[in-house]
C-alpha positions as CSV (number, residue, x, y, z in Angstrom):
1,X,78.0,103.1,143.7
2,X,81.5,103.9,142.0
3,X,79.8,105.7,139.3
4,X,77.9,107.8,141.7
5,X,81.0,108.6,143.9
6,X,83.0,109.6,140.6
7,X,80.0,112.0,139.4
8,X,80.1,113.6,142.8
9,X,83.9,113.9,142.7
10,X,83.7,115.5,139.4
11,X,80.9,117.7,140.6
12,X,83.3,119.1,143.6
13,X,85.7,119.7,141.1
14,X,83.5,121.6,138.6
15,X,82.6,123.8,141.7
16,X,86.1,124.2,142.7
17,X,87.1,125.1,139.3
18,X,84.3,127.5,139.0
19,X,85.0,129.1,142.3
20,X,88.9,129.2,142.5
21,X,90.0,128.4,139.0
22,X,91.9,125.4,140.7
23,X,91.1,121.8,141.4
24,X,92.8,120.6,144.7
25,X,95.0,117.8,145.0
26,X,93.2,117.2,148.2
27,X,90.0,116.1,145.9
28,X,92.0,114.2,143.2
29,X,94.5,112.3,145.5
30,X,92.0,110.8,147.8
31,X,89.3,110.3,145.1
32,X,91.9,108.2,143.1
33,X,92.8,106.3,145.9
34,X,89.2,105.6,146.5
35,X,88.8,104.5,142.8
36,X,91.7,102.2,143.1
37,X,90.4,100.6,146.0
38,X,86.8,100.2,144.4
39,X,88.0,99.0,141.0
40,X,90.3,96.5,143.1
41,X,87.4,95.4,145.0
42,X,85.2,94.7,142.0
43,X,87.8,93.4,139.6
44,X,90.9,92.4,141.4
45,X,94.3,93.0,140.1
46,X,92.9,93.2,136.4
47,X,91.2,96.4,137.3
48,X,94.2,97.8,138.9
49,X,96.3,97.3,135.9
50,X,93.6,98.7,133.6
51,X,93.4,101.6,135.8
52,X,97.1,102.2,135.7
53,X,97.1,101.7,131.8
54,X,94.4,104.4,131.6
55,X,96.1,106.6,133.9
56,X,99.5,106.4,132.0
57,X,97.4,107.0,129.0
58,X,95.9,110.3,130.0
59,X,99.3,111.2,131.4
60,X,100.9,110.7,127.9
61,X,98.1,112.8,126.4
62,X,97.4,115.5,128.6
63,X,100.7,116.2,130.2
64,X,102.1,117.6,126.9
65,X,99.3,119.8,126.6
66,X,99.6,121.1,130.2
67,X,103.1,122.0,129.1
68,X,101.9,123.8,126.4
69,X,99.5,125.8,128.4
70,X,96.6,124.4,126.4
71,X,94.9,122.9,129.5
72,X,95.3,123.3,133.2
73,X,97.1,121.0,135.7
74,X,93.7,120.5,137.4
75,X,92.1,119.1,134.4
76,X,95.0,116.6,134.2
77,X,94.6,115.5,137.9
78,X,90.8,115.3,137.5
79,X,91.2,112.9,134.5
80,X,93.6,110.8,136.1
81,X,91.4,110.6,139.0
82,X,88.7,109.3,136.6
83,X,91.1,106.7,135.2
84,X,91.1,105.2,138.7
85,X,87.4,104.4,138.5
86,X,87.1,103.9,134.6
87,X,90.3,102.2,133.7
88,X,91.0,102.5,130.0
89,X,87.5,103.6,129.5
90,X,88.7,107.0,130.6
91,X,89.8,107.3,127.0
92,X,86.3,107.2,125.9
93,X,85.6,109.9,128.5
94,X,88.4,112.2,127.0
95,X,87.0,111.8,123.6
96,X,83.5,112.8,124.6
97,X,84.6,115.4,126.9
98,X,86.7,116.8,124.1
99,X,83.7,117.2,121.9
100,X,81.7,118.8,124.8
101,X,84.7,121.2,125.5
102,X,85.0,122.3,121.6
103,X,80.9,122.8,121.6
104,X,81.3,124.9,125.0
105,X,84.4,126.7,123.4
106,X,82.1,127.7,120.2
107,X,79.4,128.7,122.5
108,X,81.8,131.1,124.4
109,X,83.2,132.6,121.3
110,X,79.9,133.6,120.2
111,X,78.5,134.7,123.6
112,X,81.9,136.9,123.9
113,X,81.9,138.0,120.4
114,X,85.6,137.6,120.1
115,X,86.0,134.5,117.5
116,X,87.9,137.0,115.2
117,X,90.4,138.1,117.9
118,X,90.9,134.6,119.2
119,X,91.4,133.0,115.8
120,X,93.9,135.9,115.0
121,X,95.7,134.8,118.2
122,X,95.9,131.2,117.2
123,X,97.2,132.0,113.7
124,X,100.0,134.3,115.0
125,X,100.9,131.6,117.5
126,X,100.9,128.9,114.8
127,X,103.2,131.2,112.5
128,X,105.5,131.8,115.5
129,X,105.9,128.0,115.8
130,X,106.5,127.4,112.3
131,X,109.0,130.2,111.9
132,X,110.9,129.1,115.0
133,X,110.6,125.4,114.0
134,X,109.6,124.4,117.6
135,X,106.4,124.3,119.5
136,X,106.3,126.8,122.0
137,X,103.6,126.9,125.1
138,X,100.4,128.9,123.9
139,X,100.5,132.4,125.2
140,X,98.0,132.8,127.8
141,X,98.5,134.7,130.9
142,X,96.2,133.2,133.7
143,X,96.9,136.4,136.0
144,X,95.5,138.7,133.5
145,X,91.6,139.0,134.1
146,X,91.1,140.2,130.4
147,X,92.7,136.9,129.2
148,X,90.8,134.7,131.8
149,X,87.6,136.4,130.9
150,X,88.2,136.5,127.0
151,X,90.0,133.3,126.1
152,X,89.6,130.8,129.0
153,X,87.4,128.0,129.5
154,X,87.0,125.5,132.3
155,X,87.7,121.9,131.1
156,X,86.3,120.6,134.1
157,X,82.7,121.5,132.9
158,X,83.3,119.4,129.8
159,X,84.6,116.4,131.8
160,X,81.5,116.3,133.9
161,X,79.0,116.7,131.1
162,X,81.2,114.0,129.0
163,X,80.6,111.7,132.1
164,X,77.1,112.3,132.1
165,X,76.6,111.9,128.6
166,X,78.7,108.6,128.8
167,X,76.4,107.1,131.7
168,X,73.5,107.9,129.6
169,X,74.9,106.5,126.2
170,X,76.2,103.4,128.5
171,X,79.7,104.0,127.2
172,X,81.2,103.1,130.5
173,X,81.1,99.6,132.1
174,X,78.3,98.6,134.6
175,X,76.3,101.7,134.0
């Protein structure tokens, strides 16, 4: 049941992200609390410890990416919610989702026919970081319609796809 509940919550997150470009705290917080309860009921304190370790690992990996404007805060919250259900298996979800996101990004670059432009922006960003000897936030303005349509992708799609692939491949426990 917990795997179905997580699938539904991730699906709601995808719909919310598609419609509003946001993933609500009102989805992630109650969803995470339910996940903690379910993992506690199934595995006891060991499950809770595993969920906390998974959440801390996700925070350690994704929050720096959020600070650098590589991913959105909703994507971090969605993965943290998933850690409440999957524990440290959330790291496998992250890996599968990263591959899905890369494939999705390549597809969008081809469809939008802007590979050269986006690669030019990436090279300029890397050069700026090297010359400044610091890592700066990636220059992406969410408020500019052209940037959203030209360069932004919804990571939540890849998280849901990664979860489904993980279930099919039996990567997660009890699936």
